[in-house]
C-alpha positions as CSV (number, residue, x, y, z in Angstrom):
1,X,213.4,232.5,144.3
2,X,213.9,231.0,140.9
3,X,210.9,229.3,139.3
4,X,210.1,227.2,136.3
5,X,206.5,227.4,135.1
6,X,204.6,225.4,132.6
7,X,201.5,227.4,131.9
8,X,199.4,225.0,129.9
9,X,195.7,224.3,129.9
10,X,193.6,223.2,127.1
11,X,190.3,224.3,128.5
12,X,189.9,228.1,128.8
13,X,189.6,229.2,125.2
14,X,187.4,230.1,122.4
15,X,185.8,226.9,121.1
16,X,182.9,225.5,123.0
17,X,183.9,227.9,125.8
18,X,186.8,225.6,126.4
19,X,190.1,226.9,127.6
20,X,192.9,226.3,125.4
21,X,194.9,229.4,126.1
22,X,198.1,227.9,127.3
23,X,201.7,228.9,127.2
24,X,205.1,228.0,128.4
25,X,207.0,230.3,130.7
26,X,210.5,229.6,132.0
27,X,211.5,231.8,134.9
28,X,215.2,232.3,135.3
29,X,217.5,234.1,137.8
30,X,216.4,235.6,141.1
31,X,213.1,237.0,142.1
32,X,209.7,235.8,140.9
33,X,206.8,234.7,143.1
34,X,207.3,232.5,146.1
35,X,205.4,229.4,147.0
36,X,201.6,230.0,147.3
37,X,200.0,230.2,150.7
38,X,196.3,230.9,151.0
39,X,195.1,232.5,154.3
40,X,191.9,230.6,154.3
41,X,191.4,227.2,152.6
42,X,190.2,223.6,152.8
43,X,193.2,221.3,152.6
44,X,193.7,217.6,152.3
45,X,196.9,215.6,152.1
46,X,197.7,212.2,150.7
47,X,200.9,210.3,149.8
48,X,201.7,212.4,146.7
49,X,199.4,215.4,146.9
50,X,198.4,218.4,149.0
51,X,195.1,219.7,147.7
52,X,194.1,223.3,148.4
53,X,190.5,224.6,147.8
54,X,188.6,227.7,148.8
55,X,186.8,227.3,152.1
56,X,183.4,228.0,150.4
57,X,183.9,225.7,147.4
58,X,181.5,222.8,147.7
59,X,182.6,221.1,144.5
60,X,185.5,219.2,146.1
61,X,186.1,217.2,149.2
62,X,188.7,214.7,150.5
63,X,187.5,212.1,148.0
64,X,189.4,214.0,145.3
65,X,192.7,212.6,146.7
66,X,191.7,209.0,145.9
67,X,191.2,210.0,142.3
68,X,194.4,211.9,142.1
69,X,196.4,209.0,143.6
70,X,194.9,206.6,141.1
71,X,195.7,209.0,138.3
72,X,199.3,209.4,139.5
73,X,199.7,205.6,139.6
74,X,198.0,204.8,136.3
75,X,199.2,207.8,134.2
76,X,202.2,209.2,136.0
77,X,203.9,206.0,136.8
78,X,202.5,203.2,134.6
79,X,201.9,205.3,131.4
80,X,204.5,208.1,131.5
81,X,207.0,206.1,133.5
82,X,207.7,208.9,136.0
83,X,209.1,208.0,139.4
84,X,206.4,209.0,141.8
85,X,208.9,209.9,144.5
86,X,210.7,212.2,142.1
87,X,207.9,214.7,141.7
88,X,205.8,214.4,144.9
89,X,204.4,216.1,146.8
90,X,202.4,218.1,144.2
91,X,200.5,221.1,145.6
92,X,197.2,221.4,143.8
93,X,195.5,224.8,144.1
94,X,191.8,224.6,143.0
95,X,190.1,227.9,142.3
96,X,186.3,228.4,142.1
97,X,186.5,229.3,138.4
98,X,188.8,231.2,136.0
99,X,187.6,234.6,137.3
100,X,188.7,233.6,140.8
101,X,192.1,232.5,139.6
102,X,192.6,235.9,137.9
103,X,191.2,238.0,140.8
104,X,193.4,236.1,143.3
105,X,196.6,237.2,141.5
106,X,197.5,233.6,140.7
107,X,201.2,233.2,139.6
108,X,199.6,231.9,136.3
109,X,198.1,235.2,135.4
110,X,194.9,234.5,133.5
111,X,195.1,230.7,132.9
112,X,196.0,227.4,134.6
113,X,199.6,226.5,135.0
114,X,202.1,224.1,136.6
115,X,205.1,225.6,138.5
116,X,208.4,224.2,139.6
117,X,210.3,226.2,142.2
118,X,214.1,226.2,142.8
119,X,213.4,224.5,146.2
120,X,211.8,221.6,144.4
121,X,208.2,222.6,145.4
122,X,205.7,221.9,142.6
123,X,202.3,223.6,142.3
124,X,199.3,223.4,140.0
125,X,196.9,226.3,139.7
126,X,193.6,225.6,138.0
127,X,189.8,226.0,138.3
128,X,189.4,222.3,137.3
129,X,189.0,219.9,140.2
130,X,191.1,217.3,138.4
131,X,193.1,218.9,135.6
132,X,194.7,216.0,133.7
133,X,196.6,218.3,131.4
134,X,198.3,220.1,134.3
135,X,198.8,216.9,136.2
136,X,200.7,215.4,133.2
137,X,203.1,218.4,133.4
138,X,203.6,217.8,137.1
139,X,204.5,214.1,136.5
140,X,206.7,215.0,133.5
141,X,209.0,217.2,135.7
142,X,210.5,213.8,136.7
143,X,211.6,213.3,133.1
144,X,213.3,216.7,132.8
145,X,212.4,219.8,130.9
146,X,211.6,219.0,127.2
147,X,211.0,221.3,124.3
148,X,207.6,223.0,124.3
149,X,206.4,221.0,121.3
150,X,206.7,217.7,123.1
151,X,206.1,219.0,126.7
152,X,202.7,220.3,125.6
153,X,202.3,217.4,123.2
154,X,202.6,214.9,126.0
155,X,200.1,216.8,128.1
156,X,197.5,217.0,125.3
157,X,198.1,213.4,124.3
158,X,197.5,212.0,127.8
159,X,194.5,214.2,128.6
160,X,192.8,215.0,125.3
161,X,192.7,218.5,126.5
162,X,192.2,220.5,124.3
163,X,190.4,218.1,122.0
164,X,190.9,218.4,118.3
165,X,187.2,217.6,117.7
166,X,186.3,221.2,118.6
167,X,187.8,222.3,115.3
168,X,184.5,221.3,113.7
169,X,182.5,223.9,115.6
170,X,184.9,226.6,114.6
171,X,184.1,226.0,111.0
172,X,187.6,224.6,110.3
173,X,187.6,221.4,108.2
174,X,191.4,221.4,107.5
175,X,193.5,223.3,110.0
176,X,196.2,225.4,108.4
177,X,199.0,223.9,110.5
178,X,198.7,220.6,108.5
179,X,200.5,222.3,105.7
180,X,203.3,223.7,107.8
181,X,206.5,222.3,109.1
182,X,206.8,220.9,112.7
183,X,209.3,223.8,113.1
184,X,206.4,226.2,112.8
185,X,204.5,224.7,115.7
186,X,205.6,227.2,118.3
187,X,202.3,228.9,119.1
188,X,201.7,228.1,122.8
189,X,201.1,231.7,123.9
190,X,198.7,234.6,123.3
191,X,194.9,234.6,123.2
192,X,194.6,232.1,120.4
193,X,197.5,229.6,120.4
194,X,197.4,227.1,117.5
195,X,200.1,224.5,118.3
196,X,198.5,222.5,121.1
197,X,196.4,220.3,118.8
198,X,199.2,219.4,116.3
199,X,201.6,218.9,119.3
200,X,199.2,216.3,120.7
201,X,198.6,214.7,117.3
202,X,202.4,214.4,116.7
203,X,203.2,213.1,120.1
204,X,200.3,210.5,120.0
205,X,201.5,209.3,116.6
206,X,205.1,208.9,117.9
207,X,203.9,206.9,120.9
208,X,201.6,204.8,118.9
209,X,204.4,203.9,116.4
210,X,207.4,203.5,118.6
211,X,206.0,203.1,122.1
212,X,206.3,205.2,125.3
213,X,209.7,204.0,126.4
214,X,211.3,205.2,123.2
215,X,209.4,208.5,123.4
216,X,210.4,208.9,127.0
217,X,214.1,208.5,126.0
218,X,213.7,211.1,123.2
219,X,211.8,213.4,125.6
220,X,214.8,213.5,127.9
221,X,217.1,214.4,125.0
222,X,214.9,217.1,123.4
223,X,215.6,219.5,126.2
224,X,213.7,222.8,126.7
225,X,216.7,224.8,125.6
226,X,217.3,222.8,122.4
227,X,217.2,224.4,119.0
228,X,215.0,223.0,116.3
229,X,218.1,221.4,114.7
230,X,219.1,219.8,118.0
231,X,215.6,218.4,118.4
232,X,215.7,217.0,114.9
233,X,219.1,215.4,115.6
234,X,217.8,213.8,118.8
235,X,214.8,212.5,117.0
236,X,216.8,210.9,114.2
237,X,219.2,209.3,116.7
238,X,216.4,207.8,118.7
239,X,214.0,206.7,116.0
240,X,216.2,206.3,112.9
241,X,214.1,208.6,110.7
242,X,213.8,212.3,110.4
243,X,211.3,214.4,112.3
244,X,210.4,216.0,109.0
245,X,209.4,212.7,107.6
246,X,207.5,211.7,110.7
247,X,205.5,214.9,110.7
248,X,204.8,214.6,107.0
249,X,203.4,211.1,107.6
250,X,201.3,212.3,110.5
251,X,199.9,215.4,108.7
252,X,199.0,213.4,105.6
253,X,197.7,210.3,107.3
254,X,194.1,209.5,106.3
255,X,193.3,208.5,109.9
256,X,195.1,209.0,113.2
257,X,194.4,209.3,116.9
258,X,194.6,212.9,118.0
259,X,195.2,211.9,121.6
260,X,195.3,208.8,123.8
261,X,192.7,209.5,126.5
262,X,194.9,207.2,128.6
263,X,192.7,207.6,131.7
264,X,189.2,207.5,130.1
265,X,190.0,204.4,127.9
266,X,190.7,202.5,131.1
267,X,187.3,203.2,132.6
268,X,185.0,200.3,133.3
269,X,182.2,199.3,130.9
270,X,178.7,200.2,131.8
271,X,175.1,200.4,130.7
272,X,171.9,202.1,131.7
273,X,171.9,205.6,133.1
274,X,175.5,206.8,133.2
275,X,177.0,210.2,133.9
276,X,180.2,211.4,132.3
277,X,181.6,214.1,134.5
278,X,184.7,215.6,136.0
279,X,182.9,216.1,139.3
280,X,185.2,214.3,141.9
281,X,182.1,212.9,143.6
282,X,181.2,210.9,140.5
283,X,184.3,211.1,138.3
284,X,184.0,209.3,135.0
285,X,185.3,210.5,131.7
286,X,184.4,207.8,129.3
287,X,182.5,204.5,128.8
288,X,183.7,201.8,126.4
289,X,181.2,200.9,123.7
290,X,180.3,197.2,123.3
291,X,181.3,195.6,120.0
292,X,177.7,194.6,119.3
293,X,176.7,198.2,119.6
294,X,174.5,200.3,121.9
295,X,171.7,202.9,121.8
296,X,172.9,206.1,123.4
297,X,170.9,209.1,124.5
298,X,172.8,212.1,125.7
299,X,171.6,215.2,127.6
300,X,173.8,217.8,129.2
301,X,174.0,221.0,131.1
302,X,174.3,224.2,128.9
303,X,178.0,224.6,129.6
304,X,178.9,221.1,128.6
305,X,179.4,219.8,125.0
306,X,178.0,216.6,123.5
307,X,180.0,213.5,124.1
308,X,182.6,212.4,121.6
309,X,183.8,209.0,120.3
310,X,187.5,208.5,120.7
311,X,189.8,205.6,119.7
312,X,191.6,203.7,122.4
313,X,194.3,202.2,120.2
314,X,196.0,203.0,116.9
315,X,194.1,200.3,115.0
316,X,190.8,201.9,115.9
317,X,192.0,205.4,114.8
318,X,189.7,207.4,112.6
319,X,190.1,210.7,110.7
320,X,191.4,213.1,113.3
321,X,189.2,216.1,112.5
322,X,185.7,214.8,113.1
323,X,183.8,214.5,116.3
324,X,181.6,211.5,115.3
325,X,178.5,212.4,117.3
326,X,175.7,213.2,114.9
327,X,174.0,216.5,115.1
328,X,171.1,215.8,112.7
329,X,168.2,215.5,112.7
330,X,168.1,216.3,116.4
331,X,171.4,217.0,118.3
332,X,170.6,214.7,121.3
333,X,168.1,212.2,119.8
334,X,169.1,208.6,120.2
335,X,172.3,207.6,118.5
336,X,172.7,203.9,117.5
337,X,176.4,203.2,117.8
338,X,177.7,200.1,115.9
339,X,181.6,200.1,116.4
340,X,182.2,196.6,115.3
341,X,185.8,195.5,116.2
342,X,186.9,199.1,117.0
343,X,188.1,199.8,120.5
344,X,186.4,203.1,121.2
345,X,184.7,205.0,124.0
346,X,182.0,207.6,124.4
347,X,183.9,210.3,126.2
348,X,183.4,213.7,127.9
349,X,184.5,216.2,125.4
350,X,185.9,218.8,127.7
351,X,187.5,216.9,130.7
352,X,188.8,220.0,132.4
353,X,185.5,221.9,132.2
354,X,185.3,225.5,131.1
355,X,186.4,228.8,132.6
356,X,183.0,229.7,133.9
357,X,181.9,226.1,134.7
358,X,184.8,224.0,135.9
359,X,182.6,221.0,136.5
360,X,180.6,219.7,133.6
361,X,178.5,216.6,133.0
362,X,176.8,214.7,130.3
363,X,174.0,212.3,131.2
364,X,174.2,209.3,129.0
365,X,171.7,206.4,128.7
366,X,173.4,203.4,127.1
367,X,171.4,200.4,126.1
368,X,173.5,197.6,124.7
369,X,172.3,195.9,121.5
370,X,171.9,192.2,122.1
371,X,173.9,191.0,119.2
372,X,175.9,192.4,116.2
373,X,174.3,193.2,112.9
374,X,173.8,190.3,110.5
375,X,175.9,190.0,107.4
376,X,173.7,187.8,105.3
377,X,170.5,186.2,106.8
378,X,168.1,188.9,107.9
379,X,166.6,186.6,110.5
380,X,169.8,186.9,112.5
381,X,169.7,190.7,112.4
382,X,169.1,192.6,115.7
383,X,165.9,194.5,116.1
384,X,166.8,198.0,117.3
385,X,164.0,200.1,118.7
386,X,164.5,203.7,119.8
387,X,162.2,205.6,122.0
388,X,161.9,208.7,119.8
389,X,160.6,209.9,116.5
390,X,164.1,210.6,115.1
391,X,167.5,208.9,115.5
392,X,171.0,208.6,114.0
393,X,172.9,205.4,113.3
394,X,176.7,205.5,113.4
395,X,178.2,202.5,111.6
396,X,181.9,201.7,111.5
397,X,183.4,200.3,108.3
398,X,183.2,196.5,107.8
399,X,184.2,194.1,105.1
400,X,180.7,192.6,104.9
401,X,177.3,194.3,104.8
402,X,175.4,195.0,108.1
403,X,171.7,194.2,108.4
404,X,169.6,195.6,111.1
405,X,165.9,196.3,111.8
406,X,165.2,199.8,112.9
407,X,162.0,200.9,114.6
408,X,160.5,203.5,116.9
409,X,158.4,202.7,119.9
410,X,156.6,206.0,119.5
411,X,155.7,205.5,115.8
412,X,152.7,203.5,114.6
413,X,153.3,200.7,112.2
414,X,151.6,202.7,109.5
415,X,153.9,205.6,109.9
416,X,156.8,206.0,107.5
417,X,160.5,206.3,108.2
418,X,162.7,208.6,106.1
419,X,166.4,207.7,106.0
420,X,169.4,209.7,104.7
421,X,173.1,208.9,104.8
422,X,176.3,210.9,104.5
423,X,178.6,208.4,102.8
424,X,177.9,209.4,99.3
425,X,178.6,206.9,96.5
426,X,180.9,204.8,98.7
427,X,177.9,203.8,100.8
428,X,175.4,201.2,99.8
429,X,172.2,201.6,101.8
430,X,169.1,199.5,101.0
431,X,165.7,199.9,102.8
432,X,163.6,196.7,102.6
433,X,160.0,196.1,103.5
434,X,160.2,192.5,104.8
435,X,162.4,189.6,105.8
436,X,161.2,186.3,104.4
437,X,163.0,183.0,105.0
438,X,166.2,184.9,105.8
439,X,166.1,187.0,102.7
440,X,165.2,190.7,102.4
441,X,162.3,191.5,100.2
442,X,161.0,194.7,98.4
443,X,164.3,196.6,98.7
444,X,165.2,200.0,97.3
445,X,168.3,202.2,97.4
446,X,166.4,205.3,96.5
447,X,166.3,206.7,100.0
448,X,165.3,210.3,99.1
449,X,162.3,209.2,97.0
450,X,161.1,206.3,99.0
451,X,159.7,206.2,102.5
452,X,159.5,202.9,104.3
453,X,157.0,201.6,106.9
454,X,158.0,201.7,110.6
455,X,160.6,199.1,111.5
456,X,162.2,198.9,108.1
457,X,165.0,196.4,107.4
458,X,168.2,198.2,106.4
459,X,171.2,196.6,104.7
460,X,174.3,198.8,104.7
461,X,177.5,198.2,102.8
462,X,180.2,200.5,104.1
463,X,183.9,199.9,103.3
464,X,185.2,203.4,102.4
465,X,188.7,204.0,101.1
466,X,189.4,206.1,104.2
467,X,188.0,204.5,107.3
468,X,185.3,206.6,109.0
469,X,181.9,206.0,110.4
470,X,178.8,206.3,108.3
471,X,175.9,208.3,109.6
472,X,172.3,207.3,108.8
473,X,169.7,209.9,109.9
474,X,166.2,208.5,110.5
475,X,162.9,210.3,111.0
476,X,159.5,208.7,111.6
477,X,156.9,210.9,109.9
């Protein structure tokens, strides 16, 4: 039986224990594995899915079908534009973990994959209960077989899996592929593939600039057997510019979205105690941040990573190689988030889990700030009180200064607060002792030499040449 397989998962690899060992395999001719049939399993069926799980796997139940159907409607149909009837039913084989997938002799070998058989049967094999990367491949079969760069790019763009933020933790500040041609982005195989992240970045930039219908038309023309020259010709015909120029603009852009997080950005707003998790019983990948800001406190199980701030539209894009979740002074101390007009979410960093721990969660306490920072009169500034002796403040760029009052409920009024910032000379940060008749009094910009009393007034001017958040680190001594 002939079989086409897209082996692509961003979550079983070497950064944060995430898997981004993915590859593309095209089976041809006769032979190859037949459709998968487990002798013992739990199985549930819906309109577009048949879900298979191990009989002793308590991590999933029939509720997973409702999430998959919503994902198919929202991402497969509405976002990608795939005809649901053209790819359904999709057989989803959920393994206990990556070791189980390997030991079972999965047709994927040692990583998740999506398969299309000559009969039209489609299968996903993964340890993740809801693998959005692989689901995207399943939907995209309805669009045809595109070149690996854009097939994988679409899956990464829709799922943020793998996430480019993990480059920071590998010690990479500027990935080497930024200096290469798009023609060199062919590494989707082997133990350490390098092309998933730039594929997602390029695809997201194309969709942000020209829209999904235009990308979909190009996707159908950039067939899986096309040469680089044929892909370039199809791109020029569709978009009226060269792919070389488009890639150069993406690679040199001061800020860009690395992925769309199409599902997470549509999550409902919330506050109080929240859980970001890929557990089907409480599935939530992201929470929108209120414009006025919020105080966030995150805690997580050892296998999960800290949350990440991601942009939900092109206008809110930030430099693509920064995770924007402060690690200093304490990794999970309160983080005061002041996004201003930016449309951003706090998101689960590894939505497909890890090889050893397919289900991950971050507990997030989100306390909205009652109103936005003041721009002139300090009497209109919000009073932000954190329940810890250290905190970080993340401030998005703004045309006017931001004034807030920062305090700790655990620090006495006689304790001092030491503040540092990472904006260098582009940031103007003043610490002031008092607010009198709407005007700040006794201010200093010498943060390193001066400690302020608890609940200091802070005035921040932050309009950098390249838009990025400013981090203030505060410690009450």
